[in-house]
N, C-alpha and C positions, 0 to 999 in steps of 0.2 A: 749796314750799320748794326742791325740786331745780331747778325752772326758774329761781328767783331766783339760786341759787348759780351755775348755768351762765351766766346773764346777766352776773353780776359777773366771772366768769372770762374770758369773751369780751371784755368791756369792757377788762380789764387787758391782754389780748393785743393789742388794737387800739392801746392807748397805747404798748406796746413797739414795734409796727410803725412807729408815727409817729416814735418816737425814732430807731430804726435808719435810717429813710428820711432823716431830717435829717442824720444822720452821713454816710450815703453821699453825699448831695448836697453836703455841705460839703467833702469832700476824697476823693480816691481813696486806696486803700491804698498805703503807702510801698513804693517799689521795693526789691528786694534790694540789699544793699550791695556784692555781688560778682557777677561774671558767672556765667551758668548753668554747671553742672558738665558737662553733656553737650549736644552740638549735633547735631540731626537735620535732614537735608534730604529733602523729599518731592518727587519729580519726576513730574508727570502728563503723559500723552501728549497730552491735549486742551487746548483753551483756553476751554472752555465748562463751565458748572456746571449740569448737569441734575440731576434728582432722585436718580438712582442715585449720581452722583458726590458729591452732598451727603451722602447717607447713609454712603457709604464714608469720606469725609473725617472726618465726626463720629465714626464708630466707631473709625477708626484713631487719631485724636488722643486720644480718651478712653482707649483701651487703653494708649497710650504714657504719657500723663500719670498715669493712675490707678495703673498697675503699677510706675512707676519710683520708687525711693527718692530719687533725685537730681533736682535741678531740670533740666528739659529745655527747650531752645530749639528749637522746631519751626518750620522755614521751608519754604514751599511755592513751587514754580515750575510754572506752567501753560505748557507749551512750545508748544502749538498745532501739534504735529507731525502731527496727524491731518489738517490742511489744507495745511500747508506743510512738506513733507518732502524737498525736493530737496537737492542738494549745497550750493547757495548758502545755503538756509535753515539747514541744519545747521551750516555754517561760521559764519554770523552768530550763531546761538544759542550755539555753543561759545565764541565770542569774548566774548559778553555774560556768560555764566555764569563763564567763567574770570576776567574782570575783577571780577565781583561777589564771588566767593568766594576770590580770591587772598589768602593770608595769614589765612584764616578756617578753621581745620581743622574737619573733621567727624568725628563718631564713628560715624555710621550714614547710609547712603543708601538710601531707600525709593523704588522705581520702580513706577509704576502703569501697566500697559499695555505691549504689546510694542514700540511705537514709542519709548517712553522708554528701555526696556532696550537697544534697538538703538542709540540715540544714545550711551548710556553706554559700551557695549562698543566701538562703532566709533570714537569720539573719545577713548577712554582718559580719560574724565572722572573726576576725583577718584580717581586710582589709589591702591590700598592701603586704601581705605575699604570696609568690608564692605557688602554689598548684600542687601536683602530685596525680593523681587518680589511683585507682586499682579496678578491678572487677566491672567496670561500662560500660554500653553499649554506643555505639556511639551516638544515638539520645539524651540521657541524657547529655552527655559530650558537644555536640554541643550547646544545650540550655544553659548549665552552662557557657560555654566559652563566650557567649554574655554578661554575668554579670561579670565574673571574667576572663578578657583576659589573666591574668598571670597564665594560667592553661594548663597543659599537662597531659597525662595519657597513660597507657598501656591498649590497647583494649583486651577484652577476645577473645580468638580464640579457637573454638571447631570445629574440622574437623573429624566428624564421618565417612565421606566417605573414608578417608585414611585407617581407621580401616576396613571398609567394603571391600576395595580392598585387604587388607592383608588377611582377612578371606577367600575371594574367591580364592586368589592365593594359600593359604595353603590347601584349600578344594575345588578344581575346580568343583567337582560334586554337589555342593550345589544348591538346587532349591528353598528353603524356609528358611527365617530367622525369628525367633521369637524375636520380640523387646519387652523387659520387661519395661513397663511404668505403673505407678500407676493411680489412679482415681481422684486425685486432679485437680483443675482448671489449676494449673501450669503445671502438667504432661500432661494434655490433650492438652494444647497449644504446648508443646514439640512434641506431636504426630503429630499435624498439620504441624509443621515445618519439622519434619522428613519425612512426606509423600511428601512434596515438594522437599526435598533434594534428596530423593531416586528415583525421576522420571527417571534419566538416566539408572537405572537398570531394567526398565519395559521390560518385555519380557524375561529377563534372570533369575531374582530372584523375588519371591513373598515375601512381608513383612507382617507379622502378628503381631498385637499389642494387649496388654493385659490390656487395660485401664478398661474394664468392667468385671474383674475377681477378685476373692479373691486370697490370697497368696496360699491357699491350692489347688485351681484349677490350678494355674500356676505350682505348684509342680507336680500335676498329669500329666499336659501336657508335662513337660520336661522329666518325666519318660518314656513317650511313644513316644519320638521323633524318626522319621525315619532316615535312614542312610544318606539322602540327606538334612538334616536340621541342622541349627546351632542356637545358642542363642546369642543375643546382649543385655547385661544388661545396660540400660541407667540410669534409676532413678526409685525408688520405695519407697515412703514415706507414701502412703495411698492407701488401696485397696477399692474395690467397696462398701464394707459395712461401710466405714468410719473409719476403724481402722488405726491408725498411727503407724509407725515403726521407730526404730532407723536406723542409716545410713547403717550398715553392716549386720543387722539381716536378712532381706529378701534375700540378695545376698548369704549369707552362706547357707541358706536352699535350695535355687534354685540350686546353684552350686553342693551341695552335692547330690541332687536328679537327676540331669540331666544325661542323657546317651549320650549326645553330648557336645562338647566343648562350653564354655561360654566366649565371648569376652566382653570388657567393654569400658567405656567412660572417667572415671576420674582416676587419679593416686592413690587416696586414696583407691580405690577398689582393687588395685593390692595386692595380698596376701590374699584376702578374698574369692578367688575361681575363678577369671577370668584368662584366658590364657594370655591376654595382649592386645596390640594395640597401636595406637597413642593416648596417654592419655592426657587429660586436667589436668595440674598440678598447684595447688595453690602455691607450692614452686617456680615453674618457674615464675609465675606471680609476686610473692613477690620479687624475685631476680631482675627481670627486672625493677619493680617499684623502687627498691633501686638504681639501676644504673641510672635511670632517675633523682632521687633525687640528686645523686652525681653530675650529669651534671649541675643541677640548682644551687647547692651549689658552684660549680666551676665557676659560673659567667654567664652561658648560660641562657638567658631569657626563662621562661617556655612557654610563648605564642609562641615563635619561633620554639619550638620543635613540629613537626607534630604528630597528634594522630595516633597510629599504634599498631598492635599486637606485642607481644614478639616474638623473633625468634622461629621457629618451634622446638619442642622437638623431640628427637629421639624416635622411637618405643621402648616400654619396655614390658618384658614378665616375667612370673613367672616360674622359673626352675622346680618347683614341678608340675605345671600343664602341662608343656611340657612333663615331664616324664609320667604323668598320661595318656595323649592322644597319647603317642608315636610320638611326633613331634621332629625330629632332629633339632639342632640349625643351621645346614647348610642350612635349607630351610627358615630361617628367613631373613627379609630385611637387607641389608648391614647397619652397624652402630647400630644395635639393641642392647639394654641393657638387659641382663639377670640377674634378681635379685633372691635372696633367694637360691643361689647356695651354697650348704654346703661346708665348708672348713674342710677337714679331714686329717691333717698331721699325725694323729696317725698311720695310716696304714704304712707309710714309715719310721717314726722315733720314734716309740713308746718306744723303749728301752732308747734312749737319753732323750726323754721328761719325761719319768717316773723317771729317775735318777735325772734330774734337779728339778722336782717338789718335790721329797722327800727331796732334800737338802734345798731348800728355804722355804718349807712349814712351818717348825717349826719357822724360824726366821722372816718371813715377813707377814705370813697370818694374824696374829692378828693385826699388825700395819696397813696394807693396808685396812683391813676391817674397822678398827676404823676410818681411814682417810676418806674413802668413806662414811661411815655412818654419820660422823659429817658434811662433806660437803653437803651431800644430805639433812640432817636435816636443815642446815642453808638455803639452797635454798628453801626447802619446806615451812619453816616458813615465809620467805620473800614473797613467792608467795601467801601463805594463807593470810598474813596480807594485801597485796595489793588487793587480790580478795575480802576479807571481806570489805575493805574500799569502793571499787567500788560497791559491792553488797548493802551495807548499804545506800550509796548515792542514788542509783536508787530506792531501795525498799521503802525508807521512803517517796518517792514522789508518790508511786503507790496507786491506789484505792483498790487493792486486798491485801489480807493477805499473805505476804511473810514470810517464815521461813526457818531456817537452823537447821536441827536436827542431833544430834550425833548418833553413832551406838548404844549407850545404851538407846536411847529414850529421852534423855534430849535435851534441846534446846540451841543452840549457839546464835541464834538471832530470834526475831519476830518483824515484822513491826508494826507501830502504828495502821494500819487498823484492827488488831486483835480485838481491843475493839469495833470498829464500827460494826463488824459482830457478835461477841459473847456477847458483853456487859461486858466481863472480860478484865482487863488491861493485857498488855503483861507480866508484872512482875508476875502475878498470875500463868501463865503457866511456867515461868522460875523457880519459887519457887516450883511448884507442877506439874510436867509433866503429872501425872495421871489425872489431871483435864480434859484433852482432852477426855478421855474415858467417863467421866461423862456428858459432853455436847453433845456427840453423842447420837442420838435417839436410845433407846434400840433395836428397831426392826432392825436397821442398824448396830448394834455394831459388830456382828460376821463378816459381810462383811468388815467393816472398819478394824478390827483386821487383817484379812487375807491380806488386801491391805497394811497395815502398815508393816507387816512382809516382804512382797515383796519389799516395798520401801526401807527398811533398808538393804535388801539383794542386792539391785541394780538390781532387775529382773523385775520390773513392767514396763508397757508400756501403753500409752494413759491416758485419764482422767478418773476420778472416781467421781460419784455423790452420795451424801448421805445427810441425814438431821441432824440438830443439834438444841439443845434447848438453847436459849440465857439466860442470867442472869435474864431477865425480864419474862421468861416463853414463849417467842415467838418461834414458830417453823419455821425454815428457811431451804431452800434447798441451798446447796453449791456444787461447782465443784472443785475438787482437782487435780492438776497435779504435778508429782514428777520427779525430775532429780537427778541421782546419782552424788555425789561430789567425783571427782577423781583428786587428785593433780598430778603433772607431773610424779611422780613415778608410778602411775597406781593403787595404792592401794585404795580401797573404804574407804572414810573418813566420810561418812554420807549421808544425804538426804536433798536436797533443794526442797522446795515445794511452791506452790502458790494455795491459796484457794479463790475462787470467789463466791460472793453471787448471786445466780440465782433464788431467790424466785419469783421475778416478772415474769421471763420467765416461771417458772413452773406453777404459777397461771394462766398465759395466756394460757399455753398449756392445763391445766385442763378445763378452760372456753371454749376453742375451742373444746375440746373433748366432754364436756357436750352439747354444742350447736350442734355438729355433731350428738350426740346420739339423741337429740330431733328432729333434722331434719330427721334422719333415722327413728325414731318412727313415725313421722307424715307422712313421705313418705310411710312407710309400711301400715299405717292406710288408707291413700288415695288410695293406690293400692288395698287394700282389699275392700274398699267401691266401687271402680271402678269395680272390678271383680264381686262384688255382684250385683250391678245395671246392669252391662252388661248382666250377666247371667239371671237376672230377665227380662230384656227387650227382650232378645233372646227367652225366654221361653213363652213370650206372643204372641199370634196370634189373630189379630182382628177377625178372623173367629170363634175363640173360645169364646172370651169375648164380642165383639160387635155383639151379636146374634140378629137374626130377619131378615125376608125377606120382611117387610112392605115397602111401598113407602118411608116413613119417614126415615127408616134405610138405604134404597138404596141411598137416596139423601145425608144422612150423610156420607156414605162411599165414595160417589162421591166427596163431598167437601174435604174429607181427601186426596183422591188421587190427587186432583187438587193442593193442597198447600204443601203437604209433601215434594216433591223433591226440593223445594225452601228454601230460608232462611227468608221468609216473617214472620213477627210477626203475631201470631194467637191469637184471643180472643175467648175462648170457653164459651158460655152462656148456662145456663140450670138450672133447679131446683135441689135441693138437692137429691142425690141418683140416678141421671140419668146416671152416668158413665163418667163424664168430665175427670177424671184422665186417664181412658182407652183411650179416644180420644187423649189426650196429648201423651200417650205412642205410639199410632199408628202413629201420625204425626211425632214424633221424629224418630221412627224406619223406616219410609218410606223415610227419607231424607238422604242427603249426610253426616250428622253428626252422623249416627247411630252407628259408631264404638266407639264414645265417650259416656260418661254417660249422662243420663237424671237426672239432679239435681233438686230435688223437694223441694219446700218450702211451707208450709201451713202458710199463712200470718195471719190467725186467731189465731194461737197458738204462734206466736212470742211475747216474752215479750217486752213491749214498751222500757224498758231501754236497752235491748240488741239487738233490731232489727237491728240497724246499724252495730253492730259488726258481727251479723249472716250473713248479706248480703254482707258486704264489707270487713270483717276481721279486725284485730287490731294488733298493734305492742306491743312488750313486754313493760310492765309498763304503757300502755295507761290508765289503770284504775285499781282499787283495784281488785286483783285476776287475772290480765293479766300477768301470770308468763312467758309466751313465745309468740312468734309470731304465729298468726293463720290466715289462709286463709279463706276468706268469700266464700259464695255460688257462687257469680259471678266469682271469680277467679278460683274456682274448675270447673266451667262450661266453662272455656275458650276453644274455639274450639269445644264446644258441645252445649247442649240445657239446658235452665233453665226454669222450670215450676213453676209459681207463682200461687198457688191455693188460692182462696178466696182473690183476689187482692184488692177488695173493702174494706177489713179490715185494710189496711195499714194506719198508721197515716199520716196526711197531710205533716208533715216535712219530712217523709220518701218518700212520693210521689214526692216531689221536687228533692230529691237526685236520686230517680229512674229515673225521667225524664232526668236528666243530663247524666246518663250512657247510656240511650237509644238514646240520641241525638248524642253523639260523642264517646261512648265506653270508657270513662275515669272516674276514681274514685280514692279516697284515702282511705287507711286503717285508722281506728280510731287511733289517736295518731301518724300517719305517715305524712311525708311531701312530699314524692315522689308520682307523679301522675302515676297510673297504667293504662294500656290499655288492653282491652280484646275484644275478638270476640265471642259474645254469641248470639244464637238465642233464642228469648223470646216467651214463650207460657204462656198466662194468662187465668185464669178461674174465674168465679163468678156466684153466684145464685141471684145476685141483678140486678135491673134495673139501670145501670150506668147513664143513662140519668136523672133519678130522683135523683140519688145521687149527680150529678153535680149541678142540680137545687137547691138541699137542702144545697149546700156548703160543702158536706162531701167528695167530690172527685174532684180532679183538672180537669178542662176541657181540658187543654193542654195535660195532661197525657192520658185522655180518647181518644183524637184524635190520640195520639202516639201509643196506643196498639190496637185500633180498626181498624187495617189494613185489616184483613181478618177474619170477625166474622164467627163462626160456632155455630149454635144452636143445642143442643142435645135435641131431642123431649122427652117429658114426656111419661111415660109408658101408661097413659090413652089415648094418641094420637095414639098409635099403639097396640090396643088390640089383633090384629091378631098374634103378636109376643109372647104373654103371654104363650101359650101352650109350645112352644119351650124352652123359658126361664125356666119355671117351671120344665119341664122334665130334663133339664141339672142340675138345682140346686138339684132336688130330687136324681138324680144319684150320684152327688158329695157328698151330705151329708150322704147318705146311706153308701158309701164307707168310708168316713171320720169317721163316728161314729160307724162303725162295725155292721151295721144293714143289714138284707137281703133286696134285691131289692124290692121296693114297686111300685105298679102301681098307676098312676095318674087318679082318677075317672073323668068322664066327668062332673059330678056334680060340682066337685071342679074347673074344668077348667071354667065352665060357671060362677061360683061364682067369680073367679079371674077376668074374663073379665068384669063382671058387677061392680067391685069395682073401686073406683076412684084412689087408690094408691097415696096418698099424699107424701109418702116416695119413690115412684118410684121403680126402680129395686132393690135398697138396701132393701126396705121394703118387696118386694116380696121374696127376698133371705132369710131374717130373718123369714118370715112367714113359708116358706118351712122347714127351719132348725128346728123351734119349732115343726112343725107338725111331722117331722121324730122322734124327741125325744119322743113324747107322743103316737105315733101310735103303734099298734100291727102288727105282721106279716100278719094278715088277710087283712089289708087295711090301706090306708093313711087317717088320719083325722086331722082336724085343732085343734090347742090347744085352740083357742077361736074363736067365730064367727066373721066374717068380718062385718064392718059397712054396713048399708043399701045402696043399689046401688043408684048412683046419676043419674039424667036424662041425656040423650044424651051421653051415654057411659062415663059418668064421666067428661065431659067438665066443667071447672071452669072458673071463672072470669066474666067480664062484657060482655054484648052482643057484643060490638065492638070487643073485643079480640077474642070471639068465631068466629065471622064472618071472621076476618083476618086470624085466624088459618085454618078455612075451605077453604077460598080462596087460601091460600098458598098451602094446600094439593092438591087442584084440579089442580093448575098450574103445580106443580111438577109432578103429575101423567100424565098430558097431555104431558109434555116435555119428560118424560121417554118413552112414547108410540111412539114418533116420533124421538127418538134419539137426543133430544135437538134442533131440527129445529123449528124456530119461524115462518118464512114466507112460502109462497107457498101453493099449493093445499094440500100437506101432512103436513103442518106446524101446530104447536099447536094453533096459532091464529085462523085458520079456524076451528079447532075442538071445540074451546071455544066460537066461535062466536064473536071474538073481532078483532079490527084492530091491525096490528102488532105494530104500535107505542103505542097504548094503553096497549098492553100486556107488551112491554118493560118497560113502565113507572111503571106498577104495580110490575113487577119483581124487578125493582130497589128499589121501596119503600119497598118491602118485603125481600130484601137482597138475591134474587135468582139469581145465576150466571149460564148461560147456558153452556153446554159442548162444 
């Protein structure tokens, strides 16, 4: 009997539903006969409608409409200031809104987000209208209140410590909490705030942060959590590699992989894998902002309402996660809300339910489905029309190419920037969607097609770079970002994209990479040269190359030992072939700069036009052929030693520039403006008489004084005939080994001939004579390739009589000083041995450039 009565009652209800549906389909309710009593404008900072924003909008509108005794006209504007907030965008937005609401007075202005509030205060928008703010921090509100006193707001309140207390009360054995935060600047600032807030837990619980990890690394970490660890999911929009993620994607992956419970921060994450907690709710903030708006509309001055947070929300938990982690509801804090609890009346009343469904299914299923479908269609169409209007308004002011693409690949809308980027008008793509494939560079076409398929499927994430060819044939780099279009029903309706021209940035990146490659190449070349010269320096031993035991050679080595440990400028004098370069090597290697290279420059071989570039370097484009920056020899020798061989061959204009760098260590590259400073030790060498060059006007006198600090004269071979046997023997052994010949003996007759010869080419000539002799000799003995010139008188001394006397006097003084270990005065001094007064000996030593030890 009871079942029959219930059946009749449900049948009557179904008939009533059918009648009401037909009435609703027949006509919409009549519009009010007069305009709304109150008008409210809601200004949003963004131009997209995420889940949080949808919840906030619904709660705000419901609170305003339900609590108002008067009819409210609520209008919404999505400014897009989160993406376009420059002065031009703000000016365009102000002009648009001023035009739209001119002559339409407002009773209340609600601003959501700090960017919308900044727009209102900066542009004096709707002056005199009271303002209610939402999702804006206290410092921003305080500054804005100084400009708009008629302002109140609900302060955002996030209290993760309450959730932390709940976590530890549910799991008292916890010793470590993994806090999930991404790598963006915003998330890193959240980490610093979290470290300060969790200070009270020091000593009880350790907190580990994930800013410097990829999403995959975090998944690996949560799979291996210990029994005394928990997870707190705060925020994750970008990982350490720069990848960006949608709101719920990282949380779903982390929660699925975790072997320990995951707690959260915001209400929108409930249902995505977190257990729960005291959650920050956008709906809660929107509801409280609506209540503040009702107070203002009721007559309360906005400026008199103190700024404060919304009332604390109750803890909320996911019933499914409680079941997963075996958490009984009895352990939850009092007043907690448990959501997603399944309602299953089928187990208790399945027979009655089945009977009722069978009765009404045939009569009402079609009608109800039709009513729902039509109502849903009307709401969707109105929402799409409003969204399209807002989207077109914002997109047509942007510099980027905005578009809305349907699921079949055709375009619903393209912004005018399309023609600026591609050279094709927007109408060309509307008429022929396949044109897009033709403008994409063929090498990038496969990648673009895969990305296009993902975009139309709603599964792509992050930006995508590719190249396209404009109508004029120009190749451009662009960056594309895609967003799935989902109406309130949740079904994918297409793809909304934004394409930005990044050609300038790419060209700059390529230029930087090319410059870096050139720098790397030059650095490698410099390191190779440095290694080569250092190995060469370390391989040279003065005892091997500066051969000879004569008094002249002993004095030469003595002079080298005197000056080598210092940074004093050295001038090496000597005839061609005497070994001036070997002396420079020995001076460098004996000094404190021996770890650096000895940079050698033969001034006689420098091209006149390029001498300055070789010595001081040049900048890119300084002259024809200067394709890159180049360091000069002085810059390469910074901190080391520079050897200028044949310095007398430098042109006069280069001598002046050389003098400047020797005076203050400063120079400029050719074509450059920046003054460079270097620390270089200079060693110069010449086979000319610089005094005569100065007198002839071919060498600057001031430069001569600058380089003639410590002169070293390399004796000619004719002045040390006793060294010839040793030199010839070393050369003979070296060339026999080098040329693959058996060892040859040096006949005494040849030694005597060598000692009698004047050697105008000095050691180099002796070396060449020995090499030619080895080439033409038989194993039976060494013989000369051609006879030497006739011997000159006095063991080959050349020059005027005065020069010969000076050379002889110098040799005698050096020999006497060596015999008495450099002592001048006294019974055992050199003056007594030479029969001279000490003052006279010192005067002659000074005139001959002899320095005692």
